[in-house]
RODO-2510 file (C-alpha; in nm, 4 decimals, decimal comma):
residues 209
     n   res          X          Y          Z
     1     x     0,6051     0,7919     0,6355
     2     x     0,7195     0,4190     0,6345
     3     x     0,9118     0,2635     0,9080
     4     x     1,1483     0,0016     0,7973
     5     x     1,4076    -0,2199     0,9757
     6     x     1,6955    -0,3320     0,7018
     7     x     1,9620    -0,5351     0,8985
     8     x     1,7563    -0,4750     1,2337
     9     x     1,7963    -0,0985     1,2368
    10     x     1,4922     0,1230     1,2212
    11     x     1,4727     0,3681     0,9448
    12     x     1,2021     0,6122     0,8756
    13     x     1,1505     0,6965     0,5140
    14     x     0,9406     0,9946     0,3904
    15     x     0,7661     0,9958     0,0627
    16     x     0,9166     1,3180    -0,0247
    17     x     1,2796     1,1498    -0,0800
    18     x     1,4217     1,1730     0,2854
    19     x     1,5404     0,9145     0,5288
    20     x     1,6106     0,9211     0,8938
    21     x     1,7664     0,6956     1,1428
    22     x     1,7264     0,8067     1,5407
    23     x     1,6241     1,1486     1,3878
    24     x     1,9322     1,2048     1,2130
    25     x     1,8849     1,2896     0,8410
    26     x     2,0615     1,0137     0,6105
    27     x     2,0370     1,2545     0,3246
    28     x     1,7955     1,2900     0,0101
    29     x     1,6904     0,9915    -0,1925
    30     x     1,5026     0,8761    -0,4910
    31     x     1,2262     0,6946    -0,2895
    32     x     0,9186     0,9426    -0,3395
    33     x     0,5231     0,8815    -0,3217
    34     x     0,3191     0,6504    -0,1264
    35     x     0,5592     0,3863     0,0210
    36     x     0,5349     0,0060     0,1483
    37     x     0,8041    -0,2403     0,2180
    38     x     0,8589    -0,6097     0,2901
    39     x     0,8893    -0,6927     0,6767
    40     x     1,2337    -0,7399     0,6306
    41     x     1,2853    -0,3860     0,5224
    42     x     1,5014    -0,4806     0,2367
    43     x     1,2588    -0,4292    -0,0326
    44     x     1,0480    -0,0918    -0,0797
    45     x     0,7992    -0,0212    -0,3304
    46     x     0,6619     0,3187    -0,4150
    47     x     0,3671     0,4491    -0,6080
    48     x     0,3684     0,8257    -0,7417
    49     x     0,0615     1,0081    -0,5771
    50     x    -0,2063     1,1730    -0,8143
    51     x    -0,0277     1,1569    -1,1255
    52     x    -0,1573     1,0234    -1,4673
    53     x    -0,0539     0,7978    -1,5732
    54     x     0,0525     0,6215    -1,2580
    55     x     0,4132     0,4978    -1,2157
    56     x     0,5393     0,2161    -0,9820
    57     x     0,8918     0,1591    -0,8690
    58     x     1,0903    -0,1060    -0,6705
    59     x     1,4197    -0,0525    -0,4428
    60     x     1,6640    -0,2929    -0,2743
    61     x     1,7377    -0,1377     0,0707
    62     x     2,0555    -0,1993     0,2723
    63     x     2,1861    -0,0288     0,5859
    64     x     2,5410    -0,0277     0,7165
    65     x     2,6627     0,1255     1,0486
    66     x     2,9756     0,2498     0,8779
    67     x     3,0617     0,6117     0,8591
    68     x     2,7792     0,6847     1,1335
    69     x     2,5253     0,5025     0,9226
    70     x     2,4754     0,4674     0,5627
    71     x     2,1492     0,3873     0,3912
    72     x     2,2031     0,2136     0,0507
    73     x     1,9148     0,2446    -0,1989
    74     x     1,9313     0,0706    -0,5517
    75     x     1,6668     0,1057    -0,8215
    76     x     1,5235    -0,2532    -0,8810
    77     x     1,2415    -0,1705    -1,1442
    78     x     0,9947     0,0469    -1,2438
    79     x     0,6608     0,0792    -1,4744
    80     x     0,3830     0,3238    -1,5496
    81     x     0,0449     0,2714    -1,6659
    82     x     0,0287    -0,0698    -1,5424
    83     x    -0,3327    -0,2088    -1,6048
    84     x    -0,4147     0,1390    -1,7227
    85     x    -0,3545     0,3012    -1,4060
    86     x    -0,4112     0,6586    -1,3563
    87     x    -0,4181     0,8776    -1,0284
    88     x    -0,2126     0,6544    -0,8226
    89     x    -0,3494     0,6760    -0,4567
    90     x    -0,1917     0,3878    -0,2384
    91     x     0,0319     0,0659    -0,2580
    92     x     0,0851    -0,2477    -0,0171
    93     x     0,3204    -0,5693    -0,0431
    94     x     0,2544    -0,8551     0,1540
    95     x     0,5000    -0,9259     0,4438
    96     x     0,6894    -1,2031     0,2613
    97     x     0,7339    -1,0027    -0,0428
    98     x     0,5329    -1,2456    -0,2457
    99     x     0,2390    -1,0277    -0,3868
   100     x     0,2212    -0,6452    -0,4250
   101     x    -0,1007    -0,4525    -0,4770
   102     x    -0,1823    -0,0976    -0,6034
   103     x    -0,4827     0,1298    -0,5690
   104     x    -0,5841     0,4264    -0,8260
   105     x    -0,8392     0,6432    -0,9409
   106     x    -0,8471     0,4332    -1,2714
   107     x    -0,9167     0,1554    -1,3173
   108     x    -1,1801     0,0803    -1,1071
   109     x    -1,0226    -0,2323    -0,9306
   110     x    -0,7222    -0,2805    -0,7206
   111     x    -0,4433    -0,4246    -0,9221
   112     x    -0,2171    -0,7173    -0,8415
   113     x     0,1493    -0,6875    -0,9567
   114     x     0,4341    -0,9406    -0,9704
   115     x     0,6659    -0,8015    -0,7009
   116     x     0,9554    -0,9336    -0,9027
   117     x     0,9465    -0,7460    -1,2138
   118     x     0,6196    -0,5304    -1,1561
   119     x     0,4148    -0,6747    -1,4286
   120     x     0,0556    -0,6905    -1,4019
   121     x    -0,1239    -1,0068    -1,2720
   122     x    -0,4661    -0,9501    -1,2591
   123     x    -0,7349    -0,7140    -1,0875
   124     x    -0,9232    -0,7902    -0,7616
   125     x    -1,2715    -0,8575    -0,8374
   126     x    -1,4357    -0,6619    -0,5354
   127     x    -1,4409    -0,2838    -0,6097
   128     x    -1,5920     0,0204    -0,7538
   129     x    -1,5110     0,3932    -0,8387
   130     x    -1,2521     0,5098    -0,6978
   131     x    -0,9837     0,2846    -0,5370
   132     x    -0,7969     0,4826    -0,2869
   133     x    -0,6687     0,2323    -0,0203
   134     x    -0,5361    -0,1107    -0,0370
   135     x    -0,3682    -0,3169     0,2486
   136     x    -0,2608    -0,6684     0,2981
   137     x    -0,3225    -0,8781     0,6026
   138     x    -0,0737    -1,0906     0,7820
   139     x    -0,2296    -1,3906     0,6180
   140     x    -0,2066    -1,2744     0,2655
   141     x    -0,5883    -1,1415     0,2380
   142     x    -0,5935    -0,8204     0,0183
   143     x    -0,8560    -0,5358     0,1183
   144     x    -0,9355    -0,2972    -0,1633
   145     x    -1,1074     0,0334    -0,0416
   146     x    -1,2546     0,3201    -0,2467
   147     x    -1,3799     0,6673    -0,2247
   148     x    -1,7282     0,5960    -0,3550
   149     x    -2,0052     0,8206    -0,2015
   150     x    -2,3014     0,5977    -0,3190
   151     x    -2,1199     0,2874    -0,3745
   152     x    -2,2721    -0,0550    -0,1866
   153     x    -1,9414    -0,1002     0,0086
   154     x    -1,6277     0,0961     0,1073
   155     x    -1,4052    -0,1949     0,0957
   156     x    -1,3812    -0,5624    -0,0265
   157     x    -1,1732    -0,8328     0,1251
   158     x    -1,0102    -1,1066    -0,0948
   159     x    -0,8318    -1,4305    -0,0148
   160     x    -0,4645    -1,4488    -0,1016
   161     x    -0,5620    -1,6290    -0,4320
   162     x    -0,7713    -1,3119    -0,5116
   163     x    -1,1009    -1,4653    -0,4731
   164     x    -1,3528    -1,2091    -0,3097
   165     x    -1,4602    -1,3083     0,0293
   166     x    -1,6547    -0,9962     0,1827
   167     x    -1,7354    -0,6291     0,1558
   168     x    -1,8357    -0,3761     0,4234
   169     x    -1,9714    -0,0391     0,4369
   170     x    -1,8438     0,1878     0,6950
   171     x    -1,9106     0,5285     0,6035
   172     x    -2,2437     0,7226     0,6043
   173     x    -2,4676     0,8248     0,3113
   174     x    -2,2743     1,0247     0,0515
   175     x    -1,9541     1,0098     0,2586
   176     x    -1,6290     0,7853     0,1965
   177     x    -1,2845     0,6493     0,3059
   178     x    -1,0242     0,8903     0,3254
   179     x    -0,7332     0,8424     0,0833
   180     x    -0,4726     0,6303     0,2663
   181     x    -0,6416     0,6082     0,5775
   182     x    -0,6931     0,2417     0,6193
   183     x    -0,4830     0,0120     0,8117
   184     x    -0,4879    -0,3486     0,9385
   185     x    -0,4043    -0,4753     1,2924
   186     x    -0,0942    -0,6742     1,2802
   187     x    -0,3015    -0,9979     1,3660
   188     x    -0,5187    -0,9424     1,0487
   189     x    -0,8431    -0,9695     1,2493
   190     x    -0,9368    -0,5999     1,2205
   191     x    -0,9362    -0,3057     0,9597
   192     x    -0,9337     0,0516     1,1075
   193     x    -1,0617     0,3282     0,8539
   194     x    -1,1023     0,7237     0,8616
   195     x    -1,3934     0,8569     0,6810
   196     x    -1,5032     1,2028     0,5805
   197     x    -1,8195     1,1815     0,8124
   198     x    -1,5604     1,2168     0,9991
   199     x    -1,5743     0,8688     1,1853
   200     x    -1,3269     0,6294     1,2432
   201     x    -1,4294     0,2724     1,1898
   202     x    -1,3288    -0,0534     1,3296
   203     x    -1,4407    -0,3180     1,1309
   204     x    -1,3659    -0,6948     1,2460
   205     x    -1,2932    -0,9116     0,9496
   206     x    -1,1839    -1,2074     1,1428
   207     x    -0,9143    -1,4803     1,0286
   208     x    -0,8769    -1,5975     0,6782
   209     x    -1,1236    -1,8755     0,5957
***
């Protein structure tokens, strides 16, 4: 699920192609998969889940109170097998809509895309097999998490320019992060993860350097 606020009205998108406003269905739509949105709710991005090759889509979103409430969704682009992506897992856009990241089982790094046309920009340097979480902090840092039982880290933090800043191990031996179970607090100071220990981890990452 993803809560967005196009035109200041809260709408909940569900990854199986449905939208709701105050519990009322706004009908079926084409937005499916793992979802992320810009802070203003006017741009939504989706990556299909678990498919090979992986596909990414962009949508322009608008909401009107006419006729009791209408959600307008316009396709704004799409791409598949970007950077050789297979087994899509997670997607995240910076709040201002200026950077887009994806995590997929392959390649073994999170990818940065141009949100305007979904073209490949580059791979984040920190990572390992198999990327399954990606988040962006309020100050633009990108965090790539993996499902790696024997890796040196569970997630890597990168500056907004893509430079690797730090990495963290949260789960125990032969354990890993759960797919799509990593979030960042609104102030960008802490990462919260769920592992298959089962353990929930709270990891301070501090402000951007």
